Structures are given as C-alpha cells and as structure tokens.
KEVEXVEX-499181 format. One record per residue: x, y, z of N, C-alpha, C, CB in turn. Coordinates in pm, whole numbers. Glycine has a CB too. Example, Ala and Ser with C-alpha at 12.3 -4.5 7.8 and 13.67 -1.06 7.14 Angstrom:
BEGIN
+--------+--------+--------+--------+--------+--------+--------+--------+--------+--------+--------+--------+
|    n.X |    n.Y |    n.Z |   ca.X |   ca.Y |   ca.Z |    c.X |    c.Y |    c.Z |   cb.X |   cb.Y |   cb.Z |
+--------+--------+--------+--------+--------+--------+--------+--------+--------+--------+--------+--------+
|   1319 |   -569 |    780 |   1230 |   -450 |    780 |   1320 |   -330 |    780 |   1131 |   -447 |    905 |
|   1285 |   -225 |    708 |   1367 |   -106 |    714 |   1290 |      3 |    787 |   1408 |    -60 |    572 |
+--------+--------+--------+--------+--------+--------+--------+--------+--------+--------+--------+--------+
***
This chain:
BEGIN
+--------+--------+--------+--------+--------+--------+--------+--------+--------+--------+--------+--------+
|    n.X |    n.Y |    n.Z |   ca.X |   ca.Y |   ca.Z |    c.X |    c.Y |    c.Z |   cb.X |   cb.Y |   cb.Z |
+--------+--------+--------+--------+--------+--------+--------+--------+--------+--------+--------+--------+
|   2942 |   2942 |   1961 |   2879 |   2804 |   1926 |   2864 |   2872 |   1742 |   2688 |   2753 |   2044 |
|   2924 |   2821 |   1650 |   2917 |   2867 |   1498 |   2792 |   2853 |   1474 |   2999 |   2792 |   1391 |
|   2754 |   2985 |   1412 |   2668 |   2991 |   1306 |   2640 |   2940 |   1155 |   2670 |   3081 |   1300 |
|   2548 |   2954 |   1057 |   2529 |   2916 |    926 |   2637 |   3116 |    888 |   2299 |   2871 |    868 |
|   2674 |   3101 |    800 |   2725 |   3220 |    738 |   2562 |   3287 |    605 |   2910 |   3153 |    642 |
|   2547 |   3172 |    511 |   2407 |   3275 |    470 |   2309 |   3106 |    492 |   2408 |   3382 |    238 |
|   2214 |   3140 |    482 |   2046 |   3085 |    435 |   2144 |   2918 |    325 |   1907 |   3279 |    274 |
|   2049 |   2778 |    371 |   2164 |   2709 |    306 |   1952 |   2733 |    190 |   2290 |   2499 |    400 |
|   2057 |   2659 |     62 |   1931 |   2708 |    -75 |   1788 |   2544 |    -25 |   2053 |   2673 |   -341 |
|   1676 |   2585 |    -76 |   1596 |   2408 |    -68 |   1631 |   2337 |   -182 |   1410 |   2396 |    -71 |
|   1706 |   2366 |   -280 |   1744 |   2269 |   -341 |   1893 |   2182 |   -314 |   1732 |   2320 |   -455 |
|   1932 |   2288 |   -228 |   2072 |   2154 |   -136 |   2056 |   2094 |    -90 |   2163 |   2155 |    -47 |
|   1873 |   2137 |     74 |   1901 |   2019 |    144 |   1764 |   1928 |     59 |   1895 |   2042 |    338 |
|   1725 |   1996 |    -39 |   1581 |   1830 |    -80 |   1703 |   1748 |   -132 |   1402 |   1854 |   -263 |
|   1838 |   1854 |   -245 |   1928 |   1756 |   -231 |   1995 |   1575 |   -187 |   1954 |   1815 |   -190 |
|   2008 |   1670 |    -52 |   2021 |   1580 |     73 |   1947 |   1493 |    142 |   2043 |   1635 |    152 |
|   1819 |   1514 |    122 |   1771 |   1380 |    167 |   1619 |   1324 |     34 |   1707 |   1411 |    368 |
|   1704 |   1383 |   -127 |   1649 |   1260 |   -207 |   1666 |   1116 |   -190 |   1688 |   1270 |   -320 |
|   1719 |   1090 |    -70 |   1728 |    907 |    -50 |   1632 |    844 |     47 |   1880 |    853 |     16 |
|   1575 |    956 |     92 |   1523 |    893 |    249 |   1318 |    871 |    233 |   1579 |   1061 |    416 |
|   1370 |    932 |     67 |   1208 |    896 |     36 |   1167 |    720 |     84 |   1182 |    918 |   -167 |
|   1002 |    687 |    100 |    919 |    567 |    168 |    940 |    525 |    -12 |    718 |    600 |    269 |
|   1000 |    302 |     43 |    992 |    254 |    -94 |    879 |    170 |    -69 |   1123 |    181 |   -158 |
|    831 |    112 |   -206 |    705 |     12 |   -188 |    742 |   -129 |   -105 |    649 |    -33 |   -348 |
|    729 |   -190 |    -78 |    747 |   -301 |    -17 |    742 |   -458 |   -172 |    604 |   -295 |    122 |
|    888 |   -496 |   -132 |    937 |   -597 |   -198 |    817 |   -752 |   -228 |   1071 |   -626 |   -104 |
|    717 |   -759 |   -279 |    627 |   -837 |   -247 |    688 |   -961 |   -339 |    478 |   -777 |   -274 |
|    621 |  -1103 |   -266 |    689 |  -1221 |   -364 |    535 |  -1313 |   -332 |    884 |  -1314 |   -294 |
|    507 |  -1425 |   -405 |    432 |  -1482 |   -421 |    459 |  -1612 |   -326 |    419 |  -1483 |   -547 |
|    330 |  -1617 |   -205 |    367 |  -1742 |   -127 |    328 |  -1875 |   -210 |    287 |  -1741 |     20 |
|    489 |  -1963 |   -160 |    419 |  -2128 |   -201 |    367 |  -2142 |   -206 |    405 |  -2225 |   -178 |
|    252 |  -2150 |    -91 |    149 |  -2222 |    -45 |     16 |  -2196 |   -147 |    127 |  -2180 |    107 |
|    -33 |  -2097 |    -75 |   -159 |  -2018 |   -135 |   -159 |  -1919 |   -231 |   -222 |  -1957 |    -45 |
|    -19 |  -1905 |   -277 |     58 |  -1832 |   -443 |    -26 |  -1661 |   -369 |    -49 |  -1930 |   -691 |
|   -116 |  -1654 |   -303 |   -155 |  -1518 |   -263 |     34 |  -1364 |   -221 |   -276 |  -1577 |    -80 |
|     -6 |  -1295 |   -250 |    168 |  -1165 |   -260 |    151 |  -1200 |    -70 |    134 |   -880 |   -346 |
|    274 |  -1160 |    -55 |    306 |  -1160 |     76 |    449 |  -1074 |     89 |    311 |  -1312 |    128 |
|    526 |  -1018 |    182 |    670 |   -932 |    169 |    761 |  -1064 |    206 |    694 |   -775 |    298 |
|    867 |  -1021 |    164 |    994 |  -1100 |    163 |   1026 |  -1152 |    325 |   1125 |   -997 |    100 |
|   1076 |  -1303 |    310 |   1125 |  -1346 |    449 |   1015 |  -1271 |    574 |   1305 |  -1287 |    466 |
|    896 |  -1304 |    556 |    780 |  -1313 |    649 |    701 |  -1415 |    651 |    700 |  -1222 |    635 |
|    617 |  -1449 |    741 |    489 |  -1577 |    732 |    424 |  -1519 |    622 |    367 |  -1604 |    879 |
|    293 |  -1651 |    542 |    205 |  -1546 |    516 |     99 |  -1519 |    620 |    145 |  -1570 |    395 |
|     13 |  -1419 |    550 |    -66 |  -1372 |    651 |   -195 |  -1409 |    630 |    -56 |  -1240 |    667 |
|   -224 |  -1497 |    503 |   -390 |  -1606 |    484 |   -340 |  -1689 |    516 |   -483 |  -1647 |    343 |
|   -244 |  -1794 |    472 |   -217 |  -1886 |    548 |   -147 |  -1989 |    626 |   -242 |  -1901 |    527 |
|    -51 |  -1890 |    678 |      1 |  -1910 |    789 |    187 |  -1983 |    781 |   -117 |  -2004 |    856 |
|    190 |  -2044 |    636 |    350 |  -2107 |    624 |    468 |  -2007 |    562 |    347 |  -2246 |    515 |
|    527 |  -2063 |    597 |    683 |  -1974 |    577 |    777 |  -2106 |    497 |    776 |  -1912 |    778 |
|    896 |  -2084 |    414 |    983 |  -2160 |    377 |    890 |  -2306 |    330 |   1092 |  -2167 |    498 |
|    793 |  -2330 |    280 |    700 |  -2526 |    230 |    650 |  -2525 |    399 |    867 |  -2744 |    168 |
|    635 |  -2433 |    524 |    583 |  -2537 |    648 |    516 |  -2433 |    706 |    700 |  -2622 |    759 |
|    414 |  -2530 |    791 |    367 |  -2396 |    877 |    409 |  -2406 |    983 |    230 |  -2366 |    899 |
|    377 |  -2264 |   1017 |    496 |  -2199 |   1154 |    358 |  -2139 |   1251 |    650 |  -2017 |   1085 |
|    223 |  -2070 |   1205 |    137 |  -2004 |   1279 |    -13 |  -2106 |   1171 |    167 |  -1793 |   1270 |
|   -146 |  -2131 |   1322 |   -275 |  -2149 |   1295 |   -312 |  -2015 |   1194 |   -359 |  -2162 |   1439 |
|   -413 |  -2048 |   1099 |   -410 |  -1911 |   1104 |   -597 |  -1997 |   1059 |   -275 |  -1781 |    983 |
+--------+--------+--------+--------+--------+--------+--------+--------+--------+--------+--------+--------+
***
C-alpha cells in the first residue's frame, strides 16, 4: 500500500479546502408579506409561494 513520502503542509491542505466554507443563504422578499425568505421556498410566515397560498399558517 502506498505511503506518502513527506508530510503535507498545512497551507496546502487548507488551500484545497478553501471552497468548502459555509456560505450565507440567499434571502429574498416575499411577494405577499414582504418578509425575507429563502429562494424557491414557501414563505414560513404567510404560507405563500409564487403569489398563491400553498400551506395554511
């Protein structure tokens, strides 16, 4: 089984993992109640999605 010849530097592995950080959610305004909500999701405060009621809140 192959074994690494040298220890991998911290900067090298951290550079490789640089894109794995957690990103902020993209929030938009609800068209019905004007509160912020995640993209492509039912509004948790009023239950509307794309100008029609999907769930009763």
